[in-house]
DRENVOKE-868776 format. One record per residue (C-alpha): residue number from 1; z, x, y; residue in one letter. Coordinates in Angstrom, 3 decimals. Layout:
DRENVOKE-868776
+-----+----------+----------+----------+---------+
| num |       pz |       px |       py | residuo |
+-----+----------+----------+----------+---------+
| NUM |        Z |        X |        Y |       a |
...
+-----+----------+----------+----------+---------+
This chain:
DRENVOKE-868776
+-----+----------+----------+----------+---------+
| num |       pz |       px |       py | residuo |
+-----+----------+----------+----------+---------+
|   1 |   -9.437 |  213.601 |  -91.239 |       m |
|   2 |   -9.659 |  211.430 |  -94.386 |       t |
|   3 |   -6.741 |  210.048 |  -96.423 |       t |
|   4 |   -7.127 |  207.616 |  -99.329 |       a |
|   5 |  -10.044 |  205.660 |  -97.905 |       g |
|   6 |   -8.920 |  205.925 |  -94.269 |       v |
|   7 |  -11.107 |  208.103 |  -92.034 |       h |
|   8 |   -9.364 |  209.149 |  -88.822 |       l |
|   9 |  -11.930 |  210.101 |  -86.170 |       v |
|  10 |   -9.804 |  212.646 |  -84.323 |       d |
|  11 |  -12.446 |  214.367 |  -82.216 |       h |
|  12 |  -10.864 |  215.474 |  -78.897 |       p |
|  13 |  -13.311 |  213.384 |  -76.838 |       l |
|  14 |  -12.478 |  210.253 |  -78.823 |       v |
|  15 |   -8.735 |  210.876 |  -78.516 |       q |
|  16 |   -9.061 |  211.524 |  -74.778 |       h |
|  17 |  -10.792 |  208.201 |  -74.211 |       k |
|  18 |   -8.363 |  206.294 |  -76.441 |       i |
|  19 |   -5.548 |  207.605 |  -74.257 |       t |
|  20 |   -7.326 |  206.368 |  -71.127 |       l |
|  21 |   -7.757 |  202.963 |  -72.766 |       m |
|  22 |   -4.055 |  202.702 |  -73.528 |       r |
|  23 |   -3.098 |  202.732 |  -69.843 |       r |
|  24 |   -2.106 |  199.238 |  -68.745 |       k |
|  25 |   -3.542 |  199.844 |  -65.269 |       e |
|  26 |   -7.075 |  200.444 |  -66.644 |       a |
|  27 |   -9.470 |  197.974 |  -65.016 |       s |
|  28 |  -11.583 |  195.538 |  -67.010 |       t |
|  29 |  -14.680 |  197.523 |  -66.106 |       n |
|  30 |  -13.241 |  200.886 |  -67.166 |       s |
|  31 |  -11.703 |  199.480 |  -70.362 |       f |
|  32 |  -14.989 |  197.848 |  -71.377 |       r |
|  33 |  -16.886 |  201.077 |  -70.681 |       r |
|  34 |  -14.398 |  203.156 |  -72.678 |       l |
|  35 |  -14.631 |  200.826 |  -75.693 |       v |
|  36 |  -18.391 |  201.190 |  -75.637 |       r |
|  37 |  -18.245 |  204.993 |  -75.295 |       e |
|  38 |  -15.676 |  205.470 |  -78.064 |       v |
|  39 |  -17.609 |  203.148 |  -80.380 |       s |
|  40 |  -20.812 |  205.114 |  -79.861 |       a |
|  41 |  -18.997 |  208.363 |  -80.651 |       m |
|  42 |  -17.421 |  206.883 |  -83.770 |       m |
|  43 |  -20.834 |  205.717 |  -84.978 |       a |
|  44 |  -21.808 |  209.325 |  -85.670 |       y |
|  45 |  -18.952 |  209.694 |  -88.165 |       e |
|  46 |  -19.288 |  206.198 |  -89.632 |       v |
|  47 |  -22.999 |  206.737 |  -90.352 |       l |
|  48 |  -22.668 |  210.298 |  -91.628 |       r |
|  49 |  -23.723 |  209.284 |  -95.162 |       d |
|  50 |  -26.351 |  206.674 |  -94.238 |       v |
|  51 |  -29.539 |  206.737 |  -96.321 |       a |
|  52 |  -32.449 |  208.704 |  -94.846 |       v |
|  53 |  -36.014 |  209.587 |  -95.786 |       h |
|  54 |  -38.689 |  211.994 |  -94.592 |       e |
|  55 |  -41.799 |  211.077 |  -92.624 |       i |
|  56 |  -44.758 |  213.141 |  -91.388 |       p |
|  57 |  -44.546 |  214.221 |  -87.739 |       v |
|  58 |  -47.108 |  215.766 |  -85.403 |       e |
|  59 |  -45.364 |  218.066 |  -82.933 |       t |
|  60 |  -47.229 |  219.603 |  -79.962 |       p |
|  61 |  -47.544 |  222.714 |  -82.143 |       m |
|  62 |  -48.253 |  221.630 |  -85.725 |       e |
|  63 |  -47.723 |  219.100 |  -88.515 |       s |
|  64 |  -44.295 |  218.924 |  -90.136 |       t |
|  65 |  -41.852 |  216.445 |  -91.635 |       t |
|  66 |  -38.721 |  214.913 |  -90.143 |       g |
|  67 |  -35.736 |  212.921 |  -91.357 |       t |
|  68 |  -35.221 |  209.330 |  -90.224 |       v |
|  69 |  -32.900 |  206.490 |  -91.167 |       m |
|  70 |  -33.959 |  202.897 |  -91.673 |       d |
|  71 |  -31.924 |  200.997 |  -89.088 |       g |
|  72 |  -33.318 |  197.683 |  -90.303 |       k |
|  73 |  -31.374 |  198.114 |  -93.550 |       k |
|  74 |  -28.146 |  198.483 |  -91.583 |       l |
|  75 |  -26.126 |  195.488 |  -90.363 |       v |
|  76 |  -23.350 |  195.634 |  -87.804 |       f |
|  77 |  -21.079 |  192.622 |  -88.274 |       v |
|  78 |  -18.936 |  191.769 |  -85.256 |       s |
|  79 |  -15.717 |  189.811 |  -85.698 |       i |
|  80 |  -15.703 |  187.580 |  -82.622 |       l |
|  81 |  -14.844 |  187.855 |  -79.935 |       r |
|  82 |  -13.461 |  191.337 |  -79.337 |       a |
|  83 |  -15.787 |  192.952 |  -81.874 |       g |
|  84 |  -18.569 |  192.595 |  -79.309 |       t |
|  85 |  -17.205 |  195.601 |  -77.418 |       g |
|  86 |  -17.612 |  197.903 |  -80.410 |       i |
|  87 |  -20.939 |  196.318 |  -81.333 |       l |
|  88 |  -22.456 |  197.314 |  -77.985 |       d |
|  89 |  -21.529 |  200.961 |  -78.499 |       g |
|  90 |  -22.863 |  201.027 |  -82.050 |       m |
|  91 |  -26.169 |  199.487 |  -80.960 |       l |
|  92 |  -26.518 |  202.172 |  -78.293 |       d |
|  93 |  -26.774 |  204.653 |  -81.175 |       v |
|  94 |  -28.742 |  202.512 |  -83.671 |       v |
|  95 |  -30.670 |  199.924 |  -81.622 |       p |
|  96 |  -32.792 |  198.908 |  -84.623 |       s |
|  97 |  -29.805 |  197.707 |  -86.670 |       a |
|  98 |  -29.519 |  194.019 |  -87.510 |       r |
|  99 |  -26.470 |  192.112 |  -86.268 |       v |
| 100 |  -24.230 |  189.504 |  -87.853 |       g |
| 101 |  -21.305 |  187.563 |  -86.368 |       h |
| 102 |  -18.148 |  186.129 |  -87.883 |       i |
| 103 |  -15.999 |  183.890 |  -85.715 |       g |
| 104 |  -12.317 |  184.005 |  -86.671 |       l |
| 105 |   -9.155 |  183.010 |  -84.877 |       y |
| 106 |   -5.583 |  183.686 |  -85.881 |       r |
| 107 |   -3.374 |  180.681 |  -86.442 |       d |
| 108 |   -0.383 |  181.477 |  -84.178 |       p |
| 109 |    2.147 |  179.903 |  -86.536 |       k |
| 110 |    1.177 |  181.337 |  -89.903 |       i |
| 111 |   -1.023 |  184.264 |  -88.743 |       r |
| 112 |   -3.848 |  183.276 |  -91.076 |       v |
| 113 |   -7.465 |  183.883 |  -90.063 |       a |
| 114 |   -9.510 |  180.683 |  -89.721 |       v |
| 115 |  -13.327 |  180.877 |  -89.739 |       e |
| 116 |  -15.305 |  178.888 |  -87.174 |       y |
| 117 |  -18.675 |  180.707 |  -87.154 |       y |
| 118 |  -20.757 |  182.729 |  -89.626 |       f |
| 119 |  -24.320 |  183.974 |  -89.044 |       k |
| 120 |  -25.921 |  186.874 |  -90.918 |       m |
| 121 |  -29.357 |  188.446 |  -91.341 |       p |
| 122 |  -31.187 |  187.536 |  -94.524 |       g |
| 123 |  -31.306 |  189.607 |  -97.719 |       e |
| 124 |  -27.812 |  190.951 |  -97.181 |       l |
| 125 |  -27.793 |  192.271 | -100.762 |       h |
| 126 |  -30.314 |  194.924 |  -99.674 |       e |
| 127 |  -28.327 |  196.081 |  -96.647 |       r |
| 128 |  -25.380 |  198.316 |  -95.768 |       d |
| 129 |  -22.800 |  196.465 |  -93.683 |       v |
| 130 |  -20.475 |  197.883 |  -91.027 |       v |
| 131 |  -17.795 |  195.389 |  -89.953 |       v |
| 132 |  -16.442 |  196.041 |  -86.448 |       v |
| 133 |  -13.245 |  194.789 |  -84.818 |       d |
| 134 |  -11.202 |  196.741 |  -82.237 |       p |
| 135 |   -7.848 |  196.356 |  -84.005 |       l |
| 136 |   -6.730 |  196.260 |  -87.635 |       l |
| 137 |   -3.271 |  194.776 |  -87.109 |       a |
| 138 |   -2.002 |  192.388 |  -89.793 |       t |
| 139 |   -5.316 |  192.874 |  -91.607 |       g |
| 140 |   -5.761 |  189.164 |  -92.275 |       n |
| 141 |   -8.931 |  188.785 |  -90.191 |       s |
| 142 |  -10.508 |  191.870 |  -91.740 |       a |
| 143 |   -9.774 |  190.650 |  -95.261 |       v |
| 144 |  -11.120 |  187.161 |  -94.474 |       a |
| 145 |  -14.320 |  188.645 |  -93.034 |       a |
| 146 |  -14.884 |  190.983 |  -95.971 |       i |
| 147 |  -14.076 |  188.240 |  -98.486 |       d |
| 148 |  -16.822 |  186.136 |  -96.910 |       r |
| 149 |  -19.339 |  188.976 |  -96.753 |       l |
| 150 |  -18.656 |  189.948 | -100.353 |       s |
| 151 |  -20.088 |  186.594 | -101.454 |       e |
| 152 |  -23.518 |  187.988 | -100.457 |       y |
| 153 |  -23.024 |  191.263 | -102.358 |       r |
| 154 |  -24.231 |  193.760 |  -99.710 |       p |
| 155 |  -25.027 |  197.299 | -100.874 |       k |
| 156 |  -21.916 |  198.613 |  -99.148 |       s |
| 157 |  -19.256 |  197.571 |  -96.624 |       i |
| 158 |  -17.352 |  199.735 |  -94.148 |       k |
| 159 |  -14.723 |  198.642 |  -91.639 |       f |
| 160 |  -14.499 |  200.181 |  -88.157 |       v |
| 161 |  -11.688 |  199.725 |  -85.642 |       c |
| 162 |  -10.335 |  201.603 |  -82.653 |       l |
| 163 |   -6.685 |  201.351 |  -83.712 |       l |
| 164 |   -4.764 |  200.373 |  -86.812 |       t |
| 165 |   -1.269 |  200.648 |  -88.264 |       c |
| 166 |    0.303 |  201.073 |  -91.724 |       p |
| 167 |    0.638 |  197.309 |  -92.240 |       e |
| 168 |   -3.042 |  196.638 |  -91.534 |       g |
| 169 |   -4.174 |  199.500 |  -93.730 |       i |
| 170 |   -1.999 |  198.276 |  -96.604 |       a |
| 171 |   -3.346 |  194.720 |  -96.330 |       t |
| 172 |   -7.013 |  195.709 |  -96.241 |       l |
| 173 |   -6.865 |  198.429 |  -98.884 |       t |
| 174 |   -4.778 |  196.155 | -101.103 |       g |
| 175 |   -7.433 |  193.425 | -100.975 |       a |
| 176 |  -10.517 |  195.662 | -100.819 |       h |
| 177 |   -9.808 |  199.231 | -101.959 |       p |
| 178 |  -13.556 |  199.881 | -102.133 |       e |
| 179 |  -14.001 |  199.418 |  -98.356 |       v |
| 180 |  -13.432 |  202.596 |  -96.302 |       p |
| 181 |  -11.654 |  202.245 |  -92.955 |       i |
| 182 |  -12.763 |  204.232 |  -89.907 |       y |
| 183 |  -10.360 |  204.373 |  -86.983 |       t |
| 184 |   -9.524 |  206.511 |  -83.952 |       a |
| 185 |   -5.732 |  206.076 |  -84.219 |       a |
| 186 |   -3.020 |  204.972 |  -86.635 |       i |
| 187 |   -0.176 |  203.577 |  -84.550 |       d |
| 188 |    3.483 |  203.041 |  -85.403 |       r |
| 189 |    3.473 |  199.430 |  -86.569 |       g |
| 190 |    3.560 |  195.756 |  -85.597 |       l |
| 191 |    5.908 |  193.808 |  -83.333 |       d |
| 192 |    7.350 |  190.405 |  -84.249 |       e |
| 193 |    4.164 |  188.704 |  -83.001 |       h |
| 194 |    1.819 |  190.830 |  -85.097 |       g |
| 195 |    0.592 |  193.091 |  -82.281 |       y |
| 196 |    0.163 |  196.847 |  -82.737 |       i |
| 197 |    2.686 |  199.190 |  -81.078 |       l |
| 198 |    2.103 |  201.156 |  -78.892 |       p |
| 199 |   -1.398 |  199.706 |  -79.200 |       g |
| 200 |   -3.888 |  198.583 |  -76.575 |       l |
| 201 |   -2.667 |  195.061 |  -75.859 |       g |
| 202 |   -5.018 |  192.130 |  -76.364 |       d |
| 203 |   -8.378 |  193.890 |  -76.535 |       v |
| 204 |  -10.403 |  190.688 |  -76.102 |       g |
| 205 |   -8.578 |  189.863 |  -72.875 |       d |
| 206 |   -8.963 |  193.419 |  -71.618 |       r |
| 207 |  -12.694 |  193.547 |  -72.387 |       i |
| 208 |  -13.525 |  190.173 |  -70.869 |       f |
| 209 |  -10.922 |  189.968 |  -68.126 |       g |
| 210 |   -9.217 |  186.887 |  -69.543 |       t |
| 211 |   -5.591 |  186.038 |  -70.299 |       k |
+-----+----------+----------+----------+---------+
């Protein structure tokens, strides 16, 4: 389902696994595995319009042509640290993609994203970028990441998350209406601390087993 730049990946398998992830009793191992599985499934929808070209192929029967994509022109950008979980699933599908990292942390008092790390492949202006972060909550981290990436003028930018909410969507689309959002769920809203409800909790802690 697509609504005004927001693509909801509502395949039954994706929704089933999101429900399993929501359970507070899910172990670190199972939660990490589910993030990876859902991310791989979402990659098929996210990359539906990726550029392709034809190449000659020799089958066991005859010569023909086949369609391939150029993974080296694709960059997955992980917002650290929780974005690593989605990154692993995406790379399972497109192992030839390049990878960039943006380190951001949220100031607990003013909820502003602060950058502490930035490393990207070269020639970003020739590449399509997919930014990955498990949650689009306040939207401040996503906007900060895309602001930074936009300085390099990539061919295109997409944003992928497992869950979002109306507040996060409004923040990101307000700052970057040209960036489509891909998500598996749009939850009710934010609590007073800026966490999504009903949400998944702190995804970084759940992936890495920290508190």
